[in-house]
C-alpha positions, 0 to 999 in steps of 0.5 A, spaced: 427 888 754 434 890 757 435 897 759 431 901 755 434 907 751 432 912 747 435 910 740 438 915 735 435 914 728 439 910 723 442 914 718 448 915 714 453 917 719 452 911 723 452 906 717 458 910 714 462 910 721 461 903 722 462 900 715 468 904 713 471 903 720 470 895 719 473 895 712 479 900 713 480 896 720 480 889 715 485 892 710 489 895 715 490 888 718 491 884 712 499 885 711 500 884 718 496 877 718 500 871 721 505 875 724 507 874 732 506 880 736 514 881 736 514 882 729 509 887 728 512 894 726 512 899 732 506 903 733 507 909 729 509 905 723 503 901 722 500 903 716 496 900 710 503 900 706 508 897 712 515 899 712 520 897 708 523 890 709 517 888 713 514 881 709 507 882 708 502 877 708 498 876 702 504 879 698 501 880 691 495 883 694 495 891 693 495 895 700 488 898 702 484 891 700 479 888 705 479 881 705 474 876 706 472 879 713 469 885 709 467 882 703 462 877 707 460 883 711 458 887 705 454 881 703 450 881 709 448 888 708 447 887 701 442 881 703 439 886 708 438 891 703 435 886 698 430 883 702 428 888 707 430 883 713 435 878 714 434 872 710 438 866 711 437 863 704 439 869 701 445 871 705 447 864 704 446 865 696 450 871 697 456 868 701 456 862 696 457 868 690 462 871 694 466 864 694 465 862 687 465 869 683 468 874 688 462 878 690 464 884 694 471 882 694 476 887 691 476 886 683 473 879 685 479 877 688 478 872 693 485 871 697 483 869 704 478 864 706 477 860 712 478 852 712 471 852 716 468 857 711 470 854 705 468 847 707 461 850 709 460 853 702 462 847 698 457 843 702 452 849 701 453 848 693 452 841 693 445 842 696 446 841 704 441 846 708 445 852 711 443 849 718 447 843 716 453 847 713 455 851 719 455 844 723 460 840 719 465 842 724 460 842 730 466 844 735 468 850 730 469 856 734 473 861 729 471 868 728 468 867 721 461 869 723 463 875 728 467 878 723 461 880 718 455 881 723 456 888 724 451 890 718 445 887 722 446 892 728 447 898 723 441 896 719 436 893 724 430 896 726 427 891 730 427 889 738 433 887 742 430 880 741 429 880 734 436 883 733 439 877 737 435 872 733 438 874 727 445 875 730 444 867 732 442 866 725 447 869 720 452 864 724 448 858 721 451 857 714 458 857 716 459 857 724 453 854 727 456 853 734 453 856 740 459 860 742 459 863 735 452 865 736 453 868 743 459 872 741 455 875 735 449 877 739 453 880 744 457 884 739 451 886 736 447 889 742 454 892 744 454 896 737 446 898 738 448 901 745 453 905 742 449 907 736 444 910 742 450 914 744 453 910 750 460 910 751 463 903 750 463 901 758 456 902 758 454 899 752 458 893 753 455 892 760 448 893 757 449 888 752 451 883 757 445 885 761 440 884 755 443 878 753 442 875 760 435 877 760 433 874 754 437 867 755 433 866 762 429 862 757 435 859 753 439 855 759 444 853 754 445 860 751 446 863 758 451 857 760 455 859 754 455 867 755 457 866 763 462 860 762 464 861 755 464 869 754 466 870 761 463 877 761 464 878 769 472 877 768 476 883 765 476 884 757 483 881 755 485 877 749 491 875 745 488 877 737 487 870 735 482 867 731 478 863 736 471 867 736 471 868 744 478 871 744 477 875 738 471 878 741 474 879 748 480 882 744 476 887 741 472 889 747 479 890 751 482 895 746 475 899 746 475 900 753 482 903 753 483 906 746 483 914 745 480 914 738 479 910 731 486 910 729 489 908 736 484 902 736 485 899 730 493 900 731 492 896 738 489 891 734 494 890 729 499 890 735 496 884 738 499 880 731 496 873 729 489 874 726 490 882 725 485 883 719 479 880 723 481 883 730 482 890 727 476 889 723 471 887 729 475 892 733 474 898 727 467 897 726 465 898 734 470 904 734 467 907 727 461 907 731 463 910 737 468 915 734 464 917 728 466 916 720 470 923 721 475 920 726 477 915 721 484 918 718 483 921 711 489 917 708 486 910 710 480 912 707 483 914 701 487 908 700 481 904 701 480 900 694 473 899 691 470 905 695 465 907 689 462 900 690 461 901 697 458 908 696 453 905 691 451 900 697 450 905 702 446 909 698 441 903 697 441 902 704 439 909 705 433 908 701 431 901 704 
């Protein structure tokens, strides 16, 4: 299925690069969220703590704090480690525990929740099935499932088809629309090919080719890939919360970035949904450029690293 490549064994370096790339990008973007691109500080001044005079989003949140993006991604990795496979019910339970009790949120503080995610998890708490919850807004195409999906690609040992199926399934609890599923599948396949040692252009092209082969028997998904995601068009995006634009923004940046720091700073410079754009971009950049390319100052500024390390150790043993 797809383009056959010799995949490297899953190991600590792969997981650390991708996971910390995601978390650091998320935390870097948090204070700049909701600002227009023209309002973002100059490239050189983008740091975990913005320059004096900049009005931070989430002003009460300490610099170096990941948001709902990072917390939900950690919930997914936690669930994969606990179950040894993707289990929608267990993952949904962990997301609900995050929403209600702050599981994997820094200091248990849930300070940023998407409207669609909040509605879905409230419905899940009231007894609706995960599949029903994610379709309460059937046309909902926010990036709330894309931002958390990377641990599947980092952890998954199954076939391409199995990875794509799980990427689709992890959307269902909050973002069931087919557009979200296709974006998550392409993101995971691209990450998988990056893990094989390909550069970004090769990885994204092979990811598209693999999905086209898989979707031949799934015409509605094929249509969403070709007419929704539009892989034949140049990757361009504006950093918004629309799932397709978020994916295209990350791919645009990955096609021109010179390293991890450059990638996530470019994501923040787009403005708008800065934490999620930097999170989605940062996960791929962390794989491509490696954990060692993440600036030490940002890694050291990341809060609750000890909690992440404990989960990483558990993942290595699983």
